[in-house]
C-alpha positions in Angstrom: -26.6 0.3 -8.0 -24.0 -1.8 -10.2 -23.8 1.0 -12.8 -23.0 3.8 -10.1 -20.3 1.8 -8.3 -18.7 1.4 -11.7 -18.4 5.0 -12.4 -16.9 5.6 -8.9 -14.3 3.0 -9.3 -13.6 4.3 -12.9 -13.1 8.0 -11.4 -11.4 6.3 -8.3 -8.2 4.6 -10.9 -6.0 8.0 -10.8 -6.3 7.9 -6.7 -5.9 3.9 -6.9 -3.1 4.0 -8.6 -1.6 6.9 -6.7 -1.8 4.7 -3.6 -0.1 2.1 -4.9 3.2 4.0 -5.9 3.0 5.4 -2.2 3.0 1.5 -1.1 5.6 1.2 -2.8 7.5 3.9 -1.5 8.3 0.6 1.6 7.6 -2.1 -0.4 8.6 -1.7 -3.9 6.5 -4.6 -5.5 4.0 -2.4 -5.6 5.1 -0.5 -8.4 5.8 -3.5 -10.1 3.1 -5.6 -13.1 0.6 -2.7 -12.6 -0.5 -3.8 -16.2 -1.6 -7.4 -14.9 -4.3 -5.3 -12.6 -5.8 -3.9 -15.9 -6.1 -7.1 -17.4 -2.8 -7.5 -19.4 -1.5 -10.9 -19.3 -0.3 -13.5 -22.1 -3.5 -14.7 -23.8 -3.8 -18.8 -22.9 -4.5 -20.6 -26.2 -6.4 -23.6 -24.7 -9.8 -23.1 -23.1 -11.6 -24.4 -20.2 -8.9 -23.3 -17.5 -9.4 -23.0 -13.9 -9.2 -19.7 -12.4 -8.8 -19.2 -8.4 -8.4 -16.5 -6.4 -6.8 -15.7 -3.0 -6.8 -11.9 -2.0 -3.7 -11.9 0.3 -0.9 -14.2 2.1 -3.4 -15.7 4.3 -5.7 -17.4 2.2 -3.0 -18.2 -0.3 -1.9 -20.1 2.6 -4.9 -21.5 3.7 -5.9 -22.2 -0.3 -2.1 -24.5 -0.5 -3.6 -27.6 0.1 -6.4 -26.9 -2.6 -4.4 -25.5 -5.0 -1.7 -28.8 -4.9 -5.2 -31.3 -5.5 -6.0 -28.9 -8.7 -2.7 -29.6 -10.0 -2.7 -33.2 -9.2 -6.3 -33.6 -10.7 -6.6 -31.6 -13.6 -3.1 -31.8 -15.3 -5.1 -30.8 -18.9 -6.2 -28.0 -17.5 -4.0 -24.6 -16.7 -4.5 -23.3 -13.3 -4.4 -19.6 -12.7 -4.5 -18.3 -9.2 -4.4 -14.6 -8.7 -3.9 -12.1 -5.7 -4.1 -8.4 -4.5 -1.2 -7.9 -2.5 2.7 -8.9 -3.2 2.8 -11.0 -0.6 0.2 -13.0 -1.7 1.3 -13.4 -5.0 5.3 -13.6 -4.1 4.5 -16.9 -1.8 2.6 -18.3 -4.8 5.1 -18.1 -7.1 7.7 -19.4 -4.5 5.5 -22.1 -3.8 4.2 -23.6 -7.0 6.9 -21.6 -9.5 5.8 -22.6 -13.2 3.3 -25.0 -12.2 0.6 -22.5 -12.4 0.0 -18.9 -13.8 -0.1 -16.7 -11.0 -1.0 -12.7 -11.9 -2.8 -10.0 -9.9 -6.4 -10.0 -9.7 -7.8 -7.6 -12.6 -9.6 -4.4 -10.9 -13.2 -4.8 -10.7 -13.9 -2.8 -14.2 -15.9 -3.9 -16.9 -13.3 -3.6 -19.4 -10.7 -5.1 -17.2 -12.7 -7.9 -16.5 -14.0 -8.8 -20.4 -9.9 -8.6 -20.9 -9.0 -10.9 -18.1 -11.8 -13.8 -19.0 -11.1 -13.7 -22.6 -7.1 -14.4 -22.1 -7.6 -16.5 -19.2 -10.6 -18.5 -20.7 -11.9 -20.3 -17.6 -15.0 -22.6 -17.4 -14.6 -22.6 -13.7 -13.9 -19.6 -11.0 -13.1 -20.3 -7.1 -12.9 -17.4 -5.0 -11.5 -18.0 -1.6 -13.6 -16.9 1.5 -15.0 -13.5 1.2 -14.6 -12.7 -2.0 -17.7 -10.5 -3.6 -16.8 -8.2 -6.8 -19.7 -6.7 -8.4 -18.4 -6.6 -11.9 -16.3 -10.1 -11.9 -19.4 -12.0 -11.0 -21.1 -10.1 -14.1 -18.5 -10.8 -16.2 -18.1 -14.4 -15.2 -22.0 -14.7 -15.6 -21.8 -12.9 -19.0 -19.4 -15.6 -20.1 -22.0 -18.6 -18.4 -19.0 -19.7 -15.7 -20.0 -21.3 -12.5 -18.7 -19.1 -9.7 -18.0 -21.1 -6.4 -16.7 -19.4 -3.4 -14.5 -21.5 -1.4 -13.8 -22.0 2.0 -16.7 -19.2 2.6 -16.7 -16.7 5.5 -18.9 -14.0 6.5 -18.1 -12.4 9.7 -21.2 -10.4 11.7 -18.9 -7.9 11.7 -18.7 -8.0 7.4 -22.1 -8.9 6.8 -23.3 -5.5 8.4 -21.3 -3.8 6.1 -22.9 -5.6 3.3 -26.3 -5.5 4.6 -26.0 -1.6 4.1 -25.8 -2.1 -0.1 -28.1 -5.2 0.2 -29.8 -4.5 -3.0 -26.2 -4.8 -5.2 -25.5 -7.8 -2.5 -28.1 -9.4 -3.8 -27.8 -9.2 -7.4 -24.3 -10.2 -6.8 -25.3 -13.7 -4.6 -27.8 -14.6 -7.6 -24.6 -15.2 -9.7 -22.8 -17.3 -7.3 -23.3 -21.0 -8.1 -22.5 -22.4 -4.7 -21.0 -21.0 -1.3 -19.0 -24.0 0.3 -19.2 -22.2 3.8 -17.2 -22.7 7.0 -20.0 -22.8 9.3 -23.8 -22.5 9.6 -23.4 -19.6 10.9 -21.6 -18.1 7.8 -24.1 -20.0 5.6 -26.8 -18.3 7.6 -25.4 -14.7 7.1 -25.1 -15.1 3.2 -28.8 -16.2 3.0 -29.9 -13.1 4.9 -27.9 -10.9 2.2 -29.9 -13.0 -0.6 -28.1 -16.0 -1.4 -30.7 -18.8 -2.2 -30.7 -21.3 0.6 -30.1 -24.0 -1.7 -26.9 -22.4 -3.3 -25.1 -22.7 0.7 -23.8 -25.8 1.8 -21.9 -26.0 4.7 -18.6 -28.1 4.6 -16.2 -26.8 7.1 -13.0 -25.1 7.0 -10.1 -25.8 4.9 -7.6 -24.5 6.7 -7.9 -27.4 9.7 -6.2 -29.3 6.3 -3.4 -27.0 6.6 -0.4 -29.5 5.2 2.4 -29.8 7.6 6.2 -30.2 5.6 7.6 -34.0 6.2 10.7 -32.2 7.6 9.0 -29.6 9.6 9.8 -30.9 13.0 13.4 -31.8 12.1 13.9 -28.1 11.0 12.1 -26.9 13.8 14.5 -29.4 16.4 17.5 -27.8 14.4 16.6 -24.0 14.8 15.5 -24.3 18.2 19.3 -25.5 18.9 20.3 -22.8 17.2 18.6 -20.5 19.2 19.4 -22.4 22.3 17.6 -25.3 23.9 18.0 -24.0 27.3 16.3 -21.0 26.3 12.2 -20.5 26.5 10.9 -19.1 23.6 7.8 -17.4 22.8 6.7 -16.2 19.2 4.2 -13.0 18.2 3.0 -13.7 15.2 1.0 -11.3 13.0 1.2 -8.5 15.0 0.5 -4.6 13.7 1.0 -1.5 14.0 0.0 -0.4 17.9 0.7 -4.0 18.8 4.3 -4.0 18.7 4.8 -1.9 21.3 2.4 -4.1 23.7 4.2 -7.1 23.0 7.5 -5.2 23.5 6.2 -3.5 26.9 5.1 -7.5 27.8 8.4 -9.1 26.7 10.1 -6.4 29.7 8.1 -7.6 32.0 8.5 -11.6 31.0 12.6 -11.1 31.2 12.0 -9.8 34.4 10.9 -13.1 36.2 12.6 -15.1 32.8 15.8 -12.9 31.8 17.0 -15.7 29.0 13.4 -15.7 27.3 13.6 -15.4 23.6 11.1 -13.2 21.8 10.3 -14.4 18.2 8.6 -11.1 16.6 6.7 -11.5 13.4 5.3 -8.4 12.1 2.1 -9.1 9.5 3.2 -7.0 7.0 6.7 -7.2 5.4 6.9 -3.0 4.8 7.1 -2.5 8.9 9.9 -5.2 9.3 12.5 -2.9 9.1 10.1 -0.4 11.1 9.9 -2.9 13.9 13.6 -3.8 14.0 14.0 0.0 14.5 11.5 0.0 17.2 13.4 -2.8 19.3 16.8 -1.3 18.8 15.5 1.9 20.0 14.5 -0.1 23.2 17.9 -1.1 23.9 17.1 -5.0 22.3 19.8 -7.1 21.0 18.0 -8.3 18.1 18.8 -11.0 15.5 17.3 -11.0 11.4 15.6 -14.7 10.9 16.7 -13.6 7.2 20.4 -13.7 7.8 20.4 -17.1 9.3 23.2 -16.6 11.1 23.8 -17.7 14.7 22.4 -16.0 17.7 24.6 -14.0 20.0 24.6 -14.5 23.6 22.8 -11.4 24.3 20.5 -11.6 21.5 16.6 -11.3 23.1 14.7 -10.7 20.4 14.6 -12.5 16.7 12.7 -10.7 14.0 10.8 -12.4 11.6 11.6 -11.1 8.8 11.1 -13.8 6.1 7.9 -15.3 4.2 6.6 -18.9 4.2 8.7 -19.5 7.3 5.2 -19.2 9.6 4.9 -23.0 10.6 8.4 -23.4 10.8 8.6 -20.5 13.8 5.7 -22.0 15.7 7.3 -25.4 15.5 10.2 -23.8 17.1 8.5 -22.2 19.7 7.0 -22.9 23.1 4.5 -20.5 23.4 2.4 -18.2 20.6 0.7 -15.0 20.7 -1.5 -14.5 17.6 -1.6 -10.7 16.7 -4.1 -8.4 15.2 -6.7 -9.0 17.9 -5.1 -6.4 20.8 -6.1 -3.9 18.4 -9.6 -4.0 16.7 -8.6 -5.7 13.0 -10.2 -9.0 13.5 -7.4 -11.7 14.9 -5.4 -14.1 12.4 -5.4 -17.8 12.2 -5.5 -19.8 15.2 -5.0 -23.0 13.5 -1.2 -23.0 12.7 0.1 -22.8 16.1 -2.4 -25.3 16.9 -1.6 -27.6 14.1 2.2 -27.5 15.4 0.9 -28.2 18.9 2.1 -25.4 20.8 -1.0 -23.3 22.8 -1.8 -19.9 21.9 -3.0 -16.7 23.4 -4.8 -13.9 21.6 -6.4 -10.5 22.4 -10.1 -9.9 22.4 -10.7 -8.5 18.9 -11.2 -11.7 16.9 -14.5 -10.9 15.2 -12.9 -12.3 11.3 -12.2 -15.8 13.3 -15.1 -16.3 15.7 -16.1 -19.8 15.2 -12.6 -21.1 15.2 -11.5 -18.9 18.5 -14.4 -20.6 19.6 -13.7 -24.0 19.8 -10.2 -23.6 20.6 -10.7 -21.3 23.0 -14.1 -24.5 24.7 -11.2 -27.1 24.3 -9.2 -24.7 26.8 -5.8 -24.3 24.4 -6.5 -20.8 23.3 -7.0 -18.0 25.8 -7.7 -14.4 25.4 -5.5 -11.6 27.2 -6.9 -8.1 27.0 -3.5 -6.0 27.4 0.0 -6.3 27.7 0.2 -7.1 31.4 -2.0 -10.1 31.0 0.1 -11.0 27.8 3.1 -11.1 30.2 1.5 -13.3 33.2 0.0 -15.8 30.6 3.2 -16.5 29.3 5.4 -16.6 32.4 2.5 -18.7 33.4 3.0 -21.3 30.6 6.9 -21.2 30.5 6.8 -21.9 34.4 4.7 -24.9 33.6 5.8 -27.3 31.0 3.9 -30.3 31.6 0.8 -27.9 31.1 2.0 -26.5 28.1 3.0 -29.7 26.9 -0.6 -30.8 27.0 -2.3 -28.0 26.0 -0.1 -28.3 23.0 -1.1 -32.1 22.2 -4.4 -30.8 23.1 -4.6 -28.2 20.0 -3.0 -30.2 17.8 -5.4 -33.3 18.2 -8.2 -30.5 18.0 -6.9 -29.6 14.4 -6.5 -33.7 13.2 -10.5 -34.3 14.4 -11.4 -31.5 12.2 -10.4 -32.2 8.9 -12.1 -33.0 5.6 -13.3 -29.8 4.4 -10.4 -30.3 1.2 -12.0 -33.3 0.2 -15.6 -32.5 0.3 -14.3 -28.9 -1.6 -13.0 -30.9 -4.2 -15.9 -33.3 -4.7 -17.6 -29.9 -5.0 -15.4 -28.9 -7.9 -15.7 -32.1 -9.6 -19.3 -31.7 -10.0 -19.4 -28.0 -11.4 
């Protein structure tokens, strides 16, 4: 089956390149460094390196504590971090600079993978979360490289999709050395697809080990002063097309009750920053762009979070969070970031990519589900008008994150053994 998959992938290359150039119309980075996607990177002289792959921005942020520890613990080995998207790559380069090598992940083609592995010369491959690539895994097996799927998660939705190509996935999972699963449910889904149970180890979610900068609290307080300490602030983060309109409808209703309320709106994809700003202007909102770092005017009602790497700061400077990708069937985004900075969060009903984390936070009462713009507006108004309840929920959320830390250390132990 891998043979047919590979033929189809080769035939698709012209269309994949065209898609890159199409996406580059809104985000020029997509047409840059294309050679990297075919494995053309400078050859690393020393052998025995570590290759870590984090597909996009979310996985890159989750992997940050692990990357920092790898740099400290293995200073004699070159760390190579690959991404699929420009946002992930830009974050890694901005965060780590020349401490590591960052490149785009090579396309899953035998010649490309072989070229990449010969140039990178790793002796350990770490794939974050749910990255299952037949030719990458076959190439690593050819060179006898151990493969760790770190912080592994497999939603029920994704599991059903993989089940349709179970013979291919079964062979692929045979080549995996270890799956470090977030939960038992994730491990069970991998096993159901053919993973040897002996290769599954439940060690928790590394996202609980997210690190907050020491200066975050002071920076958040300063930002809040710039916004106006008397103004209640809520943030709608990681929103997608189809949600921006719902959020703005909810905001209009909130302003009927709390006229001086400030909305911080952070689209998930950078290529949407401009279009979302234009949408707000068309609805007669006075906006400010976070990238300008300028004081807000008296009539500013929306701050567009058009920067990268500042989401934790924006959460910490807000009173309540709505985490997007959840009012429409995207699957949701990371609820732990607002919890870690001590603010309660709201989410939509579509959270199939974060089922276990969502259930944990919902059961603790620090996250609540809203189904539409009206419910979102009502919950925001309720929490903004009840500061004692809001503060107590935020404190409880932070405690819950702190209690579940530890997956990072368990990952590092596994890596040391491999």
